[in-house]
VMD Tcl script that draws the C-alpha trace (Angstrom):
set ca {
  {149.72 102.65 -50.21}
  {152.25 100.64 -48.80}
  {152.09 97.15 -49.48}
  {152.38 94.97 -46.07}
  {152.99 91.38 -45.63}
  {152.64 88.81 -42.70}
  {154.82 85.92 -43.24}
  {154.56 82.93 -41.26}
  {158.14 82.48 -40.15}
  {157.61 85.47 -37.77}
  {156.02 83.11 -35.55}
  {158.52 80.57 -35.56}
  {160.29 81.58 -32.30}
  {157.07 81.17 -29.96}
  {155.54 78.48 -32.01}
  {158.07 76.07 -31.65}
  {158.39 76.16 -28.32}
  {154.82 76.18 -27.79}
  {154.04 73.45 -29.86}
  {157.16 71.24 -28.61}
  {155.96 72.18 -24.75}
  {152.26 71.30 -25.35}
  {152.84 68.13 -27.34}
  {155.35 66.82 -24.90}
  {153.01 67.57 -22.13}
  {150.17 65.68 -23.68}
  {152.21 62.62 -25.14}
  {154.71 61.93 -22.12}
  {152.12 62.41 -19.37}
  {149.41 60.55 -21.10}
  {151.78 57.86 -21.72}
  {152.93 57.43 -18.22}
  {149.31 57.30 -16.78}
  {148.28 55.17 -19.37}
  {151.41 52.78 -18.45}
  {150.32 53.00 -14.81}
  {146.61 52.21 -15.45}
  {147.47 49.25 -17.69}
  {149.33 47.99 -14.69}
  {145.85 47.85 -12.89}
  {146.41 50.28 -10.54}
  {144.19 52.65 -8.83}
  {143.08 55.88 -10.26}
  {144.60 57.56 -7.08}
  {147.77 56.15 -8.22}
  {147.31 57.30 -11.71}
  {146.28 60.75 -10.86}
  {149.48 61.13 -8.66}
  {151.87 60.06 -11.60}
  {150.02 62.62 -13.94}
  {150.25 65.53 -11.47}
  {154.11 64.54 -10.98}
  {154.51 64.15 -14.59}
  {153.07 67.37 -14.89}
  {155.32 69.30 -12.38}
  {158.57 67.39 -13.32}
  {157.79 67.78 -17.20}
  {157.25 71.32 -16.94}
  {160.48 72.21 -14.92}
  {162.36 69.76 -17.10}
  {161.18 71.43 -20.14}
  {161.78 74.94 -18.91}
  {165.33 74.04 -18.08}
  {166.14 72.30 -21.29}
  {164.78 74.96 -23.28}
  {166.43 77.69 -21.43}
  {169.92 76.19 -21.78}
  {169.51 75.17 -25.04}
  {168.70 78.49 -26.35}
  {170.88 80.66 -23.95}
  {173.75 78.54 -25.57}
  {172.55 79.65 -29.21}
  {171.97 83.38 -27.96}
  {175.67 83.02 -26.49}
  {176.99 82.15 -29.83}
  {174.98 84.60 -31.76}
  {176.38 87.25 -29.01}
  {179.97 86.01 -29.64}
  {179.61 86.48 -33.33}
  {178.06 89.92 -33.25}
  {180.88 90.85 -30.86}
  {183.69 89.72 -33.29}
  {181.59 91.60 -36.61}
  {181.73 94.76 -34.44}
  {185.74 94.43 -33.56}
  {186.07 93.63 -37.41}
  {183.93 96.24 -38.49}
  {186.18 98.91 -36.20}
  {189.54 97.51 -36.95}
  {188.96 96.09 -40.93}
  {186.27 98.38 -42.45}
  {187.52 98.11 -45.91}
  {187.97 94.17 -45.76}
  {184.36 93.70 -44.32}
  {183.31 96.07 -47.19}
  {184.73 93.83 -49.76}
  {183.50 90.56 -48.02}
  {179.84 92.16 -47.88}
  {180.41 92.99 -51.52}
  {181.28 89.16 -52.50}
  {178.42 88.07 -50.63}
  {175.94 90.07 -53.02}
  {177.81 89.18 -56.20}
  {177.30 85.60 -54.85}
  {173.51 86.30 -54.64}
  {173.21 87.24 -58.55}
  {174.32 91.19 -58.53}
  {176.90 92.41 -60.83}
  {180.42 93.36 -58.86}
  {179.70 97.24 -59.32}
  {176.14 97.12 -58.38}
  {176.95 94.87 -55.40}
  {179.67 97.24 -54.41}
  {176.98 100.13 -54.42}
  {174.57 98.10 -52.29}
  {177.25 97.07 -49.77}
  {178.36 100.63 -49.61}
  {175.00 102.07 -48.87}
  {173.84 99.37 -46.38}
  {177.13 99.79 -44.71}
  {176.58 103.54 -44.35}
  {172.86 102.85 -43.11}
  {173.67 100.22 -40.25}
  {176.96 98.37 -41.09}
  {176.67 95.97 -37.99}
  {173.03 95.08 -38.73}
  {173.81 94.41 -42.52}
  {176.69 92.02 -41.43}
  {174.56 90.11 -38.96}
  {171.70 89.51 -41.43}
  {173.75 88.99 -44.54}
  {176.86 87.45 -43.31}
  {176.06 85.64 -40.17}
  {172.46 84.89 -41.00}
  {171.37 86.24 -37.51}
  {167.77 87.79 -38.33}
  {166.18 89.98 -35.35}
  {162.69 88.14 -35.02}
  {164.70 84.56 -35.45}
  {167.10 85.70 -32.76}
  {167.42 83.41 -29.60}
  {165.24 84.35 -26.56}
  {166.08 81.76 -23.56}
  {163.76 83.28 -21.02}
  {160.66 83.36 -23.65}
  {161.46 80.12 -24.88}
  {161.69 78.58 -21.39}
  {158.41 80.12 -19.97}
  {156.57 79.29 -23.06}
  {157.52 75.58 -22.80}
  {157.01 75.42 -19.31}
  {153.63 76.56 -19.52}
  {152.49 74.86 -22.62}
  {153.63 71.42 -21.28}
  {151.61 72.08 -18.27}
  {148.59 73.10 -20.34}
  {149.08 69.67 -22.38}
  {149.90 67.55 -19.29}
  {146.60 68.90 -17.54}
  {144.22 67.11 -20.12}
  {144.92 63.80 -19.12}
  {144.86 64.42 -15.42}
  {141.49 66.22 -15.59}
  {140.34 63.27 -17.61}
  {141.10 60.99 -14.58}
  {139.33 63.08 -12.37}
  {136.41 63.22 -14.37}
  {135.41 59.64 -15.85}
  {135.05 56.58 -13.85}
  {137.67 54.38 -13.11}
  {136.77 51.26 -15.54}
  {136.93 53.89 -18.47}
  {140.13 55.63 -17.41}
  {142.32 54.21 -19.70}
  {140.56 54.49 -22.87}
  {139.28 58.21 -21.88}
  {143.13 59.02 -21.41}
  {143.95 57.81 -24.87}
  {140.97 59.36 -26.92}
  {141.20 62.61 -25.37}
  {144.83 62.84 -25.79}
  {144.67 61.79 -29.39}
  {141.86 64.49 -29.88}
  {143.73 66.93 -28.24}
  {147.03 66.09 -30.26}
  {145.09 66.28 -33.47}
  {144.00 69.77 -32.78}
  {147.04 70.97 -31.53}
  {148.92 69.68 -34.67}
  {146.32 71.21 -36.99}
  {146.34 74.57 -34.96}
  {150.20 74.76 -35.25}
  {150.15 73.83 -39.03}
  {147.39 76.51 -39.69}
  {149.38 79.04 -37.68}
  {152.81 78.05 -39.71}
  {150.98 77.91 -43.14}
  {151.40 74.39 -43.54}
  {148.88 71.61 -44.40}
  {146.24 71.14 -41.54}
  {145.47 67.58 -42.34}
  {149.18 66.53 -42.18}
  {150.10 68.45 -39.36}
  {147.05 66.70 -37.29}
  {148.07 63.32 -38.37}
  {151.90 63.47 -37.75}
  {151.39 64.28 -34.28}
  {148.62 61.72 -33.43}
  {150.78 58.79 -35.16}
  {153.79 59.51 -33.24}
  {151.46 60.14 -30.11}
  {149.53 56.79 -30.57}
  {152.54 54.98 -30.68}
  {154.24 56.52 -27.56}
  {150.98 55.77 -25.59}
  {150.28 52.24 -27.00}
  {153.75 50.97 -26.02}
  {153.97 52.62 -22.66}
  {150.43 50.98 -21.99}
  {151.90 47.50 -23.31}
  {154.80 47.90 -21.14}
  {152.46 48.65 -18.32}
  {150.36 45.57 -18.70}
  {153.25 43.37 -19.03}
  {154.91 44.48 -15.90}
  {152.14 45.45 -14.10}
  {151.54 44.96 -10.12}
  {148.58 45.62 -7.95}
  {149.02 49.10 -6.11}
}
mol new
graphics top color blue
foreach p $ca { graphics top sphere $p radius 0.5 }
foreach p [lrange $ca 0 end-1] q [lrange $ca 1 end] { graphics top cylinder $p $q radius 0.2 }
display resetview
């Protein structure tokens, strides 16, 4: 029977974008809403800020992720193009380079050369992309996927404090936003840690800590500079 493995790093591409988007959606939107709520404004004003934050944040996350990951993808493509040219024009030099890589990893020179020859004959470009450039297929940059994932997860995260304002009484609004956001952050941090194979408690605690700091400081600012709207 073939031995199958499912490594956690295979989830890294979409997991990073999803966690970043949802975290930012909850923390930034909840912080904005708590700052406005602490300024003694109406529930309508808090809701308006939340919806505006959701829309603006989703678009900002999508644009930021796309530009960032697109730059990475462009760099990878340029390196692949250069490697393709070198393999076509300097095959012997590229074979020696590959051999030295395997020698550095612990193989004796004769075996390293044999491995380099075999892998070059199988798929020279893929071998150099992986072992020389460090470009691995399931970790390659995917700009559109990252942009859409970040935008969608930001919107889902931001929707939590927005729904809270719609569902609770105005006098309980500030506490409800804070508590629901921290619970959501704990769940998200724990879930991300579980999917990534990390410690669940540490993941939840880490996200909650920074979320609490952000929301707390924003609420203080809103309270200090608040005006009646």
